[in-house]
C-alpha positions as CSV (number, residue, x, y, z in Angstrom):
1,X,147.9,205.7,207.9
2,X,150.0,205.7,204.8
3,X,148.1,204.4,201.8
4,X,148.3,204.5,198.0
5,X,145.3,203.5,195.9
6,X,145.4,203.0,192.2
7,X,142.5,203.3,189.9
8,X,141.7,203.9,186.2
9,X,142.6,200.6,184.7
10,X,140.5,198.7,182.2
11,X,140.2,197.2,178.8
12,X,141.3,199.3,175.8
13,X,142.0,198.6,172.2
14,X,145.5,199.0,170.8
15,X,146.2,202.7,170.1
16,X,143.8,203.8,172.8
17,X,144.4,205.8,176.0
18,X,143.9,205.4,179.7
19,X,144.7,207.6,182.7
20,X,145.7,205.9,185.9
21,X,145.4,207.6,189.2
22,X,147.4,207.0,192.4
23,X,145.6,208.6,195.4
24,X,147.9,209.1,198.4
25,X,146.9,209.5,202.0
26,X,148.8,209.7,205.2
27,X,151.7,211.7,203.7
28,X,152.4,214.6,201.5
29,X,153.4,214.0,197.9
30,X,156.0,216.8,198.0
31,X,158.0,214.8,200.5
32,X,158.4,211.7,198.4
33,X,159.3,210.5,194.9
34,X,156.4,208.5,193.5
35,X,156.9,205.7,191.0
36,X,154.7,203.7,188.7
37,X,155.6,200.1,188.1
38,X,153.9,197.3,186.2
39,X,154.0,193.5,186.2
40,X,152.7,191.2,183.5
41,X,152.0,187.5,184.1
42,X,155.2,185.5,184.3
43,X,157.4,188.6,184.1
44,X,159.4,190.6,186.6
45,X,158.1,194.0,187.9
46,X,159.1,196.7,185.5
47,X,159.7,200.4,186.2
48,X,157.4,202.6,184.2
49,X,157.8,206.2,185.5
50,X,158.8,208.3,188.5
51,X,158.2,211.9,189.5
52,X,159.4,214.0,192.4
53,X,159.1,217.7,193.3
54,X,162.9,217.7,194.0
55,X,164.4,215.5,191.3
56,X,165.3,216.7,187.8
57,X,162.9,214.2,186.2
58,X,160.3,212.9,185.5
59,X,161.7,209.6,184.4
60,X,160.3,207.0,182.0
61,X,161.1,203.4,181.1
62,X,162.4,203.0,177.6
63,X,159.4,201.1,176.5
64,X,156.9,203.9,177.4
65,X,158.9,207.0,176.5
66,X,157.0,209.3,174.3
67,X,153.7,207.5,175.0
68,X,153.2,207.9,178.8
69,X,153.1,211.1,180.9
70,X,153.3,211.3,184.7
71,X,152.0,214.3,186.6
72,X,151.0,215.3,190.1
73,X,148.1,217.2,191.5
74,X,149.2,218.4,195.0
75,X,145.8,219.7,195.9
76,X,144.3,216.3,195.4
77,X,147.5,214.5,196.6
78,X,147.2,212.3,193.5
79,X,149.7,211.2,190.9
80,X,148.5,210.4,187.4
81,X,149.8,208.3,184.6
82,X,148.5,209.3,181.2
83,X,149.0,206.4,178.8
84,X,148.6,207.0,175.1
85,X,149.0,204.9,172.0
86,X,148.7,201.7,174.1
87,X,150.1,198.5,172.8
88,X,149.3,194.9,173.8
89,X,152.7,194.7,175.4
90,X,151.5,197.3,177.9
91,X,149.1,194.8,179.4
92,X,149.9,194.4,183.1
93,X,148.9,195.2,186.6
94,X,150.1,198.8,187.3
95,X,151.2,199.8,190.8
96,X,152.3,203.0,192.4
97,X,154.6,203.3,195.4
98,X,156.5,205.9,197.3
99,X,160.3,206.1,197.6
100,X,161.6,204.7,200.8
101,X,164.6,206.0,202.8
102,X,165.5,209.0,204.9
103,X,164.6,212.7,204.3
104,X,166.9,213.4,201.3
105,X,166.8,210.0,199.6
106,X,163.1,209.6,199.6
107,X,162.7,212.8,197.6
108,X,164.7,211.3,194.7
109,X,163.5,208.8,192.2
110,X,167.0,207.2,191.9
111,X,168.3,205.9,188.6
112,X,167.9,203.3,187.4
113,X,164.4,203.0,188.8
114,X,164.4,200.0,191.1
115,X,161.2,198.7,192.8
116,X,163.3,197.6,195.7
117,X,163.7,201.3,196.7
118,X,160.0,201.8,196.9
119,X,157.4,201.0,199.6
120,X,153.8,201.3,200.6
121,X,152.6,199.7,197.4
122,X,149.0,200.0,196.3
123,X,146.8,197.1,195.4
124,X,147.3,197.7,191.7
125,X,145.0,198.3,188.7
126,X,144.7,196.0,185.7
127,X,145.4,197.4,182.3
128,X,144.5,195.1,179.3
129,X,145.2,196.2,175.8
130,X,143.5,194.0,173.3
131,X,141.4,194.1,170.2
């Protein structure tokens, strides 16, 4: 059964850090690009980052470049999103998902990052940045 489970969200003060985890089961991370997306209340889903063992990335949205870092632990089949210097604008539910498509396509993040190209979404983890 293909599943992605996010964890690590919480309440943090501006300038603080959090590390989100995306635990994958039912498939091998090496075979797919994995993306992180976020959605704040009343806003559209926004691409945050994407990583692939095949692509030349990783890739980051403009609003998080220099602050967020995506990484993969293939032994644990988990993708991480290290978020530093958090801002109130980073408040959102964060989701991870795997790239859809056939063998070659699913290994590429695809630019610009588009949530419509990803599937098997996790349930999300809430990140709140507030003093």
